[in-house]
VMD Tcl script that draws the C-alpha trace (Angstrom):
set ca {
  {100.28 67.07 97.94}
  {103.59 69.32 98.58}
  {105.84 69.04 95.41}
  {108.99 70.94 95.28}
  {107.83 73.76 97.65}
  {104.74 74.62 95.38}
  {101.67 74.23 97.57}
  {98.45 72.36 96.18}
  {95.30 74.82 96.79}
  {92.21 75.67 95.30}
  {93.49 79.42 97.27}
  {96.84 81.19 97.12}
  {97.49 83.92 98.58}
  {100.30 86.75 98.08}
  {101.81 89.39 99.89}
  {101.82 92.43 96.70}
  {103.96 95.02 98.26}
  {106.42 92.39 99.96}
  {106.56 90.95 95.60}
  {107.27 94.54 94.43}
  {109.53 95.37 97.74}
  {111.39 92.53 98.29}
  {111.91 91.73 94.15}
  {115.48 92.59 92.74}
  {112.93 94.98 90.18}
  {111.58 96.26 92.98}
  {114.39 97.39 94.76}
  {116.18 98.91 91.71}
  {112.96 101.11 91.53}
  {113.23 101.48 95.14}
  {117.20 102.61 94.82}
  {116.74 104.69 91.32}
  {113.32 106.32 92.92}
  {115.47 107.56 96.40}
  {118.58 108.52 94.24}
  {115.91 111.19 91.95}
  {114.54 111.75 94.93}
  {118.10 112.80 96.63}
  {118.72 114.95 93.95}
  {115.47 116.75 94.09}
  {115.80 117.65 97.50}
  {119.37 118.93 97.55}
  {118.26 121.15 94.69}
  {115.38 122.25 97.00}
  {117.64 123.33 99.52}
  {119.64 125.11 96.99}
  {116.99 127.05 95.98}
  {115.52 127.43 99.22}
  {118.58 128.88 100.06}
  {118.88 131.51 97.11}
  {115.32 132.57 97.68}
  {115.92 133.43 101.06}
  {119.90 135.26 100.17}
  {117.16 136.88 97.12}
  {114.89 137.78 99.96}
  {116.96 139.20 102.78}
  {118.56 141.39 99.51}
  {115.36 142.89 98.42}
  {114.91 143.76 102.26}
  {117.83 145.31 102.61}
  {117.00 147.72 99.14}
  {113.62 148.41 100.35}
  {114.85 151.84 102.46}
  {116.75 153.16 99.09}
  {114.19 152.64 96.70}
  {110.59 154.48 96.20}
  {107.94 152.34 97.69}
  {106.48 151.53 93.76}
  {109.83 150.09 92.99}
  {110.17 147.86 95.79}
  {106.63 147.06 95.21}
  {107.45 146.11 91.49}
  {110.99 144.03 92.77}
  {108.29 142.09 95.48}
  {105.62 141.27 92.76}
  {108.52 140.01 90.83}
  {109.78 137.97 93.49}
  {106.38 136.73 94.66}
  {106.04 135.26 91.29}
  {109.68 133.99 91.19}
  {108.74 132.11 94.24}
  {105.24 130.47 92.98}
  {107.02 129.87 89.63}
  {109.47 127.74 91.29}
  {107.60 125.88 93.53}
  {105.23 124.86 90.92}
  {107.75 123.87 89.00}
  {109.33 121.83 91.84}
  {105.81 119.75 92.78}
  {106.03 118.88 88.97}
  {109.36 117.37 89.82}
  {108.12 115.28 92.64}
  {105.17 114.41 90.67}
  {107.16 113.27 88.01}
  {109.02 111.10 90.45}
  {105.50 109.64 92.24}
  {104.24 109.20 88.88}
  {107.14 107.17 87.61}
  {107.01 104.96 90.87}
  {103.55 104.15 89.74}
  {104.16 103.66 86.33}
  {106.95 100.88 87.25}
  {104.32 99.54 90.03}
  {101.85 98.84 87.15}
  {105.07 97.47 84.84}
  {105.64 95.26 87.10}
  {102.15 93.77 88.14}
  {101.52 93.19 84.52}
  {105.17 91.48 83.92}
  {104.12 89.48 87.07}
  {100.97 88.15 85.76}
  {102.21 85.01 83.75}
  {103.86 83.92 86.05}
  {101.89 84.10 88.86}
  {99.53 82.62 86.29}
  {101.72 79.70 85.79}
  {101.74 79.39 89.72}
  {98.32 78.91 89.92}
  {98.44 76.06 86.75}
  {100.96 74.28 88.57}
  {99.35 74.11 92.17}
  {95.35 73.54 90.46}
  {94.72 76.63 92.43}
  {91.93 78.58 91.13}
  {92.66 82.08 92.31}
  {95.17 83.92 94.23}
  {94.40 86.54 96.92}
  {95.88 89.54 98.66}
  {97.14 88.03 101.95}
  {95.94 91.53 103.29}
  {92.68 90.71 102.49}
  {92.12 87.32 103.89}
  {91.65 87.42 107.87}
  {93.03 83.86 108.17}
  {95.11 81.35 106.16}
  {97.73 78.95 106.05}
  {101.34 79.84 106.11}
  {101.55 77.18 103.30}
  {99.29 78.50 100.72}
  {101.32 81.82 101.01}
  {103.47 81.92 96.92}
  {105.03 85.47 97.92}
  {108.39 83.92 98.36}
  {108.20 81.27 95.38}
  {106.60 84.30 92.99}
  {109.35 86.50 94.05}
  {112.04 83.92 93.27}
  {110.86 83.11 90.05}
  {110.09 87.01 89.04}
  {114.18 87.09 89.89}
  {115.22 84.94 87.56}
  {113.12 85.86 84.66}
  {113.08 89.35 85.27}
  {115.78 89.98 87.07}
  {116.10 94.46 87.81}
  {114.05 95.11 84.86}
  {114.63 97.31 82.21}
  {114.28 100.32 84.00}
  {113.34 102.35 80.95}
  {109.99 103.40 82.35}
  {111.78 105.14 85.53}
  {113.17 107.55 82.80}
  {112.61 111.35 83.67}
}
mol new
graphics top color blue
foreach p $ca { graphics top sphere $p radius 0.5 }
foreach p [lrange $ca 0 end-1] q [lrange $ca 1 end] { graphics top cylinder $p $q radius 0.2 }
display resetview
């Protein structure tokens, strides 16, 4: 029996990646992550340019200073490059971690809505569509779940995405 677009089935399927990506919450997360990534990429380009200029300056100074003085300056420059690289990698990891945390939060928030859909349909389980070999399109509740999540959650608070 079909009731207002809600299937009646013991098994339902869902595209969890699509659920996240097409929901208002997931789209907000994507926008915020893209913005943070763009800022980091611009910062990386600026730092790379500054380090390149510093390296060229060091190379030009080489002929005018002693070998020991050059080694000291070159070692300090190398250490600066390594520290900068670690700091930038840590910033990238922060963005990746924030994205993963947002997905976990979304999954937790979506469980009550998915449970409600299960109760309404009489389903015993919701399976991940990507692990199902073959199924009827009618048991896919991804669109229904997205509309319900958007109605109850909207874009979400965004608190987990703060740096």
